[in-house]
mmCIF entry with sequence, helices, sheets and N, C-alpha, C, O atoms, coordinates in Angstrom:
data_MODEL
# 
_entry.id   MODEL 
# 
_entity.id                         1 
_entity.type                       polymer 
_entity.pdbx_number_of_molecules   1 
# 
_entity_poly.entity_id                      1 
_entity_poly.type                           'polypeptide(L)' 
_entity_poly.nstd_linkage                   no 
_entity_poly.nstd_monomer                   no 
_entity_poly.pdbx_seq_one_letter_code       MAPYGRHRALDASGHVANCRP 
_entity_poly.pdbx_seq_one_letter_code_can   MAPYGRHRALDASGHVANCRP 
_entity_poly.pdbx_strand_id                 A 
# 
loop_
_entity_poly_seq.entity_id 
_entity_poly_seq.num 
_entity_poly_seq.mon_id 
_entity_poly_seq.hetero 
1 1  MET n 
1 2  ALA n 
1 3  PRO n 
1 4  TYR n 
1 5  GLY n 
1 6  ARG n 
1 7  HIS n 
1 8  ARG n 
1 9  ALA n 
1 10 LEU n 
1 11 ASP n 
1 12 ALA n 
1 13 SER n 
1 14 GLY n 
1 15 HIS n 
1 16 VAL n 
1 17 ALA n 
1 18 ASN n 
1 19 CYS n 
1 20 ARG n 
1 21 PRO n 
# 
_struct_asym.id          A 
_struct_asym.entity_id   1 
# 
loop_
_atom_site.group_PDB 
_atom_site.id 
_atom_site.type_symbol 
_atom_site.label_atom_id 
_atom_site.label_alt_id 
_atom_site.label_comp_id 
_atom_site.label_asym_id 
_atom_site.label_entity_id 
_atom_site.label_seq_id 
_atom_site.pdbx_PDB_ins_code 
_atom_site.Cartn_x 
_atom_site.Cartn_y 
_atom_site.Cartn_z 
_atom_site.occupancy 
_atom_site.B_iso_or_equiv 
_atom_site.pdbx_formal_charge 
_atom_site.auth_seq_id 
_atom_site.auth_comp_id 
_atom_site.auth_asym_id 
_atom_site.auth_atom_id 
_atom_site.pdbx_PDB_model_num 
ATOM 1  N N  . MET A 1 1  ? 4.035  -9.619 3.472  1.00 0.00 ? 1  MET A N  1 
ATOM 2  C CA . MET A 1 1  ? 3.820  -8.167 3.409  1.00 0.00 ? 1  MET A CA 1 
ATOM 3  C C  . MET A 1 1  ? 4.782  -7.467 4.352  1.00 0.00 ? 1  MET A C  1 
ATOM 4  O O  . MET A 1 1  ? 4.798  -7.741 5.552  1.00 0.00 ? 1  MET A O  1 
ATOM 5  N N  . ALA A 1 2  ? 5.570  -6.578 3.816  1.00 0.00 ? 2  ALA A N  1 
ATOM 6  C CA . ALA A 1 2  ? 6.524  -5.850 4.639  1.00 0.00 ? 2  ALA A CA 1 
ATOM 7  C C  . ALA A 1 2  ? 5.873  -4.596 5.212  1.00 0.00 ? 2  ALA A C  1 
ATOM 8  O O  . ALA A 1 2  ? 5.032  -3.972 4.565  1.00 0.00 ? 2  ALA A O  1 
ATOM 9  N N  . PRO A 1 3  ? 6.265  -4.236 6.422  1.00 0.00 ? 3  PRO A N  1 
ATOM 10 C CA . PRO A 1 3  ? 5.701  -3.041 7.074  1.00 0.00 ? 3  PRO A CA 1 
ATOM 11 C C  . PRO A 1 3  ? 6.148  -1.759 6.384  1.00 0.00 ? 3  PRO A C  1 
ATOM 12 O O  . PRO A 1 3  ? 7.204  -1.206 6.690  1.00 0.00 ? 3  PRO A O  1 
ATOM 13 N N  . TYR A 1 4  ? 5.329  -1.301 5.452  1.00 0.00 ? 4  TYR A N  1 
ATOM 14 C CA . TYR A 1 4  ? 5.681  -0.096 4.693  1.00 0.00 ? 4  TYR A CA 1 
ATOM 15 C C  . TYR A 1 4  ? 5.573  1.140  5.592  1.00 0.00 ? 4  TYR A C  1 
ATOM 16 O O  . TYR A 1 4  ? 4.536  1.376  6.213  1.00 0.00 ? 4  TYR A O  1 
ATOM 17 N N  . GLY A 1 5  ? 6.641  1.914  5.653  1.00 0.00 ? 5  GLY A N  1 
ATOM 18 C CA . GLY A 1 5  ? 6.617  3.114  6.484  1.00 0.00 ? 5  GLY A CA 1 
ATOM 19 C C  . GLY A 1 5  ? 6.119  4.305  5.685  1.00 0.00 ? 5  GLY A C  1 
ATOM 20 O O  . GLY A 1 5  ? 5.526  5.234  6.232  1.00 0.00 ? 5  GLY A O  1 
ATOM 21 N N  . ARG A 1 6  ? 6.372  4.264  4.366  1.00 0.00 ? 6  ARG A N  1 
ATOM 22 C CA . ARG A 1 6  ? 5.959  5.391  3.516  1.00 0.00 ? 6  ARG A CA 1 
ATOM 23 C C  . ARG A 1 6  ? 4.447  5.412  3.378  1.00 0.00 ? 6  ARG A C  1 
ATOM 24 O O  . ARG A 1 6  ? 3.790  6.363  3.800  1.00 0.00 ? 6  ARG A O  1 
ATOM 25 N N  . HIS A 1 7  ? 3.905  4.371  2.791  1.00 0.00 ? 7  HIS A N  1 
ATOM 26 C CA . HIS A 1 7  ? 2.464  4.301  2.565  1.00 0.00 ? 7  HIS A CA 1 
ATOM 27 C C  . HIS A 1 7  ? 1.934  2.937  2.976  1.00 0.00 ? 7  HIS A C  1 
ATOM 28 O O  . HIS A 1 7  ? 2.158  1.950  2.276  1.00 0.00 ? 7  HIS A O  1 
ATOM 29 N N  . ARG A 1 8  ? 1.245  2.873  4.087  1.00 0.00 ? 8  ARG A N  1 
ATOM 30 C CA . ARG A 1 8  ? 0.696  1.598  4.537  1.00 0.00 ? 8  ARG A CA 1 
ATOM 31 C C  . ARG A 1 8  ? -0.714 1.412  3.983  1.00 0.00 ? 8  ARG A C  1 
ATOM 32 O O  . ARG A 1 8  ? -1.447 0.507  4.381  1.00 0.00 ? 8  ARG A O  1 
ATOM 33 N N  . ALA A 1 9  ? -1.072 2.305  3.045  1.00 0.00 ? 9  ALA A N  1 
ATOM 34 C CA . ALA A 1 9  ? -2.417 2.244  2.466  1.00 0.00 ? 9  ALA A CA 1 
ATOM 35 C C  . ALA A 1 9  ? -2.522 1.077  1.495  1.00 0.00 ? 9  ALA A C  1 
ATOM 36 O O  . ALA A 1 9  ? -1.938 1.099  0.412  1.00 0.00 ? 9  ALA A O  1 
ATOM 37 N N  . LEU A 1 10 ? -3.282 0.049  1.900  1.00 0.00 ? 10 LEU A N  1 
ATOM 38 C CA . LEU A 1 10 ? -3.454 -1.116 1.032  1.00 0.00 ? 10 LEU A CA 1 
ATOM 39 C C  . LEU A 1 10 ? -4.871 -1.154 0.489  1.00 0.00 ? 10 LEU A C  1 
ATOM 40 O O  . LEU A 1 10 ? -5.836 -0.857 1.194  1.00 0.00 ? 10 LEU A O  1 
ATOM 41 N N  . ASP A 1 11 ? -4.975 -1.523 -0.769 1.00 0.00 ? 11 ASP A N  1 
ATOM 42 C CA . ASP A 1 11 ? -6.308 -1.577 -1.364 1.00 0.00 ? 11 ASP A CA 1 
ATOM 43 C C  . ASP A 1 11 ? -6.967 -2.899 -0.987 1.00 0.00 ? 11 ASP A C  1 
ATOM 44 O O  . ASP A 1 11 ? -6.437 -3.642 -0.161 1.00 0.00 ? 11 ASP A O  1 
ATOM 45 N N  . ALA A 1 12 ? -8.108 -3.197 -1.579 1.00 0.00 ? 12 ALA A N  1 
ATOM 46 C CA . ALA A 1 12 ? -8.842 -4.419 -1.253 1.00 0.00 ? 12 ALA A CA 1 
ATOM 47 C C  . ALA A 1 12 ? -8.032 -5.646 -1.652 1.00 0.00 ? 12 ALA A C  1 
ATOM 48 O O  . ALA A 1 12 ? -8.169 -6.706 -1.042 1.00 0.00 ? 12 ALA A O  1 
ATOM 49 N N  . SER A 1 13 ? -7.200 -5.510 -2.659 1.00 0.00 ? 13 SER A N  1 
ATOM 50 C CA . SER A 1 13 ? -6.417 -6.645 -3.141 1.00 0.00 ? 13 SER A CA 1 
ATOM 51 C C  . SER A 1 13 ? -5.251 -6.930 -2.193 1.00 0.00 ? 13 SER A C  1 
ATOM 52 O O  . SER A 1 13 ? -4.729 -8.044 -2.153 1.00 0.00 ? 13 SER A O  1 
ATOM 53 N N  . GLY A 1 14 ? -4.849 -5.902 -1.429 1.00 0.00 ? 14 GLY A N  1 
ATOM 54 C CA . GLY A 1 14 ? -3.754 -6.090 -0.500 1.00 0.00 ? 14 GLY A CA 1 
ATOM 55 C C  . GLY A 1 14 ? -2.458 -5.549 -1.047 1.00 0.00 ? 14 GLY A C  1 
ATOM 56 O O  . GLY A 1 14 ? -1.387 -5.771 -0.481 1.00 0.00 ? 14 GLY A O  1 
ATOM 57 N N  . HIS A 1 15 ? -2.563 -4.833 -2.158 1.00 0.00 ? 15 HIS A N  1 
ATOM 58 C CA . HIS A 1 15 ? -1.364 -4.237 -2.742 1.00 0.00 ? 15 HIS A CA 1 
ATOM 59 C C  . HIS A 1 15 ? -1.257 -2.775 -2.334 1.00 0.00 ? 15 HIS A C  1 
ATOM 60 O O  . HIS A 1 15 ? -2.260 -2.120 -2.051 1.00 0.00 ? 15 HIS A O  1 
ATOM 61 N N  . VAL A 1 16 ? -0.032 -2.277 -2.309 1.00 0.00 ? 16 VAL A N  1 
ATOM 62 C CA . VAL A 1 16 ? 0.161  -0.883 -1.946 1.00 0.00 ? 16 VAL A CA 1 
ATOM 63 C C  . VAL A 1 16 ? -0.503 0.023  -2.970 1.00 0.00 ? 16 VAL A C  1 
ATOM 64 O O  . VAL A 1 16 ? -0.188 -0.032 -4.158 1.00 0.00 ? 16 VAL A O  1 
ATOM 65 N N  . ALA A 1 17 ? -1.426 0.859  -2.498 1.00 0.00 ? 17 ALA A N  1 
ATOM 66 C CA . ALA A 1 17 ? -2.150 1.749  -3.407 1.00 0.00 ? 17 ALA A CA 1 
ATOM 67 C C  . ALA A 1 17 ? -1.475 3.109  -3.452 1.00 0.00 ? 17 ALA A C  1 
ATOM 68 O O  . ALA A 1 17 ? -2.140 4.139  -3.338 1.00 0.00 ? 17 ALA A O  1 
ATOM 69 N N  . ASN A 1 18 ? -0.153 3.117  -3.617 1.00 0.00 ? 18 ASN A N  1 
ATOM 70 C CA . ASN A 1 18 ? 0.567  4.392  -3.654 1.00 0.00 ? 18 ASN A CA 1 
ATOM 71 C C  . ASN A 1 18 ? 1.104  4.661  -5.053 1.00 0.00 ? 18 ASN A C  1 
ATOM 72 O O  . ASN A 1 18 ? 1.814  5.642  -5.275 1.00 0.00 ? 18 ASN A O  1 
ATOM 73 N N  . CYS A 1 19 ? 0.760  3.780  -6.000 1.00 0.00 ? 19 CYS A N  1 
ATOM 74 C CA . CYS A 1 19 ? 1.242  3.967  -7.362 1.00 0.00 ? 19 CYS A CA 1 
ATOM 75 C C  . CYS A 1 19 ? 0.363  4.973  -8.090 1.00 0.00 ? 19 CYS A C  1 
ATOM 76 O O  . CYS A 1 19 ? 0.810  5.640  -9.023 1.00 0.00 ? 19 CYS A O  1 
ATOM 77 N N  . ARG A 1 20 ? -0.899 5.078  -7.656 1.00 0.00 ? 20 ARG A N  1 
ATOM 78 C CA . ARG A 1 20 ? -1.813 6.035  -8.308 1.00 0.00 ? 20 ARG A CA 1 
ATOM 79 C C  . ARG A 1 20 ? -2.357 7.008  -7.282 1.00 0.00 ? 20 ARG A C  1 
ATOM 80 O O  . ARG A 1 20 ? -2.695 6.614  -6.165 1.00 0.00 ? 20 ARG A O  1 
ATOM 81 N N  . PRO A 1 21 ? -2.444 8.278  -7.652 1.00 0.00 ? 21 PRO A N  1 
ATOM 82 C CA . PRO A 1 21 ? -2.913 9.329  -6.739 1.00 0.00 ? 21 PRO A CA 1 
ATOM 83 C C  . PRO A 1 21 ? -4.420 9.261  -6.477 1.00 0.00 ? 21 PRO A C  1 
ATOM 84 O O  . PRO A 1 21 ? -4.954 10.081 -5.730 1.00 0.00 ? 21 PRO A O  1 
# 
């Protein structure tokens, strides 16, 4: 997992939850 600077919001699965509003 890379340190996302834009959206560090991860869902329960551990994926970036920035694809859906």
